N, C-alpha and C positions, 0 to 999 in steps of 0.2 A: 232569625232565631233569636229568642230572648236569653240573655246571659245573666246568670245569677251572681251577684257579687256580695261580699261580707259586709262591708260598710256601704250603707246607702248614699248615693251621691245626688245632691241637688245643686242648683244654681240659678244664675241669671245671665242672660245674654243680651248684649247691646254694643253700641259704639257711639260715643265713648262709654266706659263702664267703671273706671276706677273710682269715681265718686260715689258709687252706690252704697247705701246704708244697709241693704238687704243682708249681705253676708253676716255682718255683726248681729243684726236682729234675729235671723234664724238660727244661727250657730249658738247664740245664747239659749234660744228655746230648745234645741236638740240636747244641750247640756243640762238645762233645767229639767226637762222631762226624761232624761236618761235614755235617749235614743241613740243608737249606734249609726250616726249619720253626719254628713258634713255638706256644707253649702258653700259654693265657689262662685266667683265672678269670672265669666268668660268674655273676653273682648272678641267679638265676631264681626267682621266687616260684611257689608251687604252682599258682596260677591262670593262670599264664603258660607252663607247661611245654609244653602242646601247641603254641603258637605258636612257642616257642623251638626245638623240634625241627623244625618245618616250616621255620624260618629256616635252621637248620643244614644241612638238606637243600638248600635253595635256594642257599646259597653254597658247597656242596661241602666242608664241614668234613670233614677226614680221619678224625677220631676223637675221642672225648671220654670222660672219667670222669663218673661219677655219684655224688653223695653225698647226705646227708640234706637234705631229706626225700623225694627223688625216686626212690630205688632201686627201689621196688615200682611206683609209678605209670608209670614209664618203659616197663614191659614191653608194654603195650597199644599204645604208640606206635612200636614197633620192627617191622621186617620180619620178623626171625628171631631166635630166642633159642637159645642152646646148651642141651643137655640138663640139665646140672647147674645152670645158672642158672635154668632153668625150675622145676626141683624145689626150689631154694632159694626161689624166688619173688622174687628181687631181682637186679638188674644194676648192676654198678659200672663197666663198661668197654664202650664202643660202638665198632665198626669200621665205616667207610663202605666197603663193598665195591661200588665202581662204582654208587653211588647207593642201594644196599641197606643199610639200617642193621642190623647184627647185634649182639645183646647177649651179653655174657659176665660171669661173676662170677669175679674174680681174688682176691677177699678170702680165701676159704677155701683156695684153692690157694697163695696167697702165704703163709698161715699154715703150710701143709704144707711148703712149700720151706724155710721158716725153721726149723721144728721138727726137720726131718731132720737139720740140723747139730748138733743137741744130743742126740738119743737114741742109745743105743749098740746097739740091736737094730733088726730090721726093723720099720718102722712098722705094718705090717699085724699084727704079733704083739703089739702094745702094748695094754694095757687103759687106757682114757681116761676121765677124769672132767671134764666141762664144768660150770663154775659160772656159772649164769645161763641164761636161755631167751629172749633177745631176738634181734634180726637177726644180730649177729655170731655167737652160739652156733649158730643155724640154719645159716649159711654154713659154719661150721667143721665142725658135725656132719655135714652132707650131703656136704661135700668129702671128709671123712675116710672116710666110708662108701663113697664113689665110688672110692676107691683101695684098698679092701679091709680097712680097719680095721673089724672086725666087734663089737668090745666097747667100746661108748661109753655111759657112763651120764650122767645129767644131775642135778645138784642145784640146786634152786631153791626160793624162798619158797613158791611155789604150784605145784600140779601141772598145771593146765590147758595152759599154754603148753609146757611140757617134754614133756608127752604128746602134744601136737600135732605137735611136731618129730619125735618118735619115730615116730609112726603114719604121717606123711606122707612119710617118707623112702622113696624108690623103690629103695634098695640094701639088701641083707641085713645086718641088725645084730642083736646080742643086747644089748638096752638096757633099763635101768630108770630110774625116777624116784625120788630120795631127797630128803628134807628136809634142811636144813642140819644139824640135830642128829643126824639118822641117819647122814650121810655122814662127819662129822668123826671118828667112832669106827672108821672102816674105810678110812682113806686109804692105809694101807700096801699095799693090794692093787693100787694104780694105778701105771702106769709113767709116765703123763703127766696132770698136773692143770692145768687151763686156767681162769683167770679171765677171763670175757667180759664182766663187769659194769664199770660205772664206779666201783665202790666202791674208794676209795684214790686216785682222780684228784685232781689239784690243784684247789681248795685243801684238800680233805678228806684230807690225805696220811697221817693216823694211823689211818685206817679200814682194816680187812681184811674180805674177804668170808666168810671161814670159819676156824675154829680148825685149826691143822695140828700139834697136839701128836702125833698118831699118824702123822705123815709118815715114809715111808721115805727114807733117804739116797740110795737108788738111783733115786728118782723125778726126773723133769724137771718143774719148776713154771714155768708160763708165765703171763704177765699181758699182755693185749693193750694195756694203758695204756702210754704213753711219756712222760707228764708227770705225775709225776716218772719219770726213767728207771729208778729202782729204787723201786718201792712198798714199803710196809710188809710187804705180803704176800710179796714177793720177798726182802726183807731177813731175814724170819723163816725162809723156806725155805732160804736161804743159810747161816743159822747152824746149821741142822740138817744140812748137808752135802749138800743137794740141788743139782742143776744148775738154774740159773735162766735164764729167757729173757723179755725185755721186748717191748713192742709195736713197737719200731723195725723188727725183722726182718720182721714181717707187713706193715707199711706199705711198707717198701722193696721186698719181693718182689711185692707186689700191683701196685705201680707198674712193676717190671721186667717182669712178665708182660704188663701192658698195653702197655708200650713195644715189646715184642717182637711182640705182635699188630698194632700199627700199622706197624712198620718192618721186621720180619724180623730184628732185632738183639736178642739177650738182652744187656742192659747190665751193666756192672760194678757189682755191688751194694755193694761197699766204697766206691766213689765216691758213690754215692746216699747211703749211710749218713752219709758225711762232711758232705754238704750238709745233711742233717736235723739231725745233731748240732750243727752250726754254727748253725743257725736256732734250735735249742732252747737255745743258750748253752753247750753242752758238758756241763754237769752238771746241768741242770735236772731 
């Protein structure tokens, strides 16, 4: 039975979760748009996930985000999952539709919304190289393919996970797997190069995922890391004249898309970015 509550409750579940910037970002938006709602961080261990979702249904929580380690396990606990999220095999946003929990994945679409502000041509016409083959790479790969980007290659240390992403995608792509040593000599052919790994994240800020000696200055180089705001990978790309994009855009827009699904309002991304940058200390 769906329970109606006066103040709408939203949140994020994960383990660990204390570091999440989502509560500050979303609560600022609820206040700014004068919505009677509150967003909380819920620490949920893997063995308690089923009970937590049952509890959310019982209290009528209006919606929630899902982060590590629950993005995959949550699927079997939902009433419905959108097509792209099902193909990705992971959900990061859940909407309570009159008692029915519906899962979405706004990670990949958040990246797309962000990267569109950087590229100079139609996204569908871009040739893309993804570095890494983890969950973030899968979300971005399938989301790009779902909006018509047909040339997407993956570079990874091993082939198995990369090839699984390519073969399991339900959308038409022309895609190949390359090793790190193979890809670095052919980077100039890519319009967009995306690091989806944690290489270069604080505290290992001097590391880079791949050599970019052959990079074209016409390329857009993206790194989904946002701590530091400008990784060594992005610094090297910027020195070569490339347009760079850090992980704040993806984080902000995935949150904006979730907020829109919950409220019907697409929020001000600049306001959201300001909250995130303030939390990160401005120059972290």
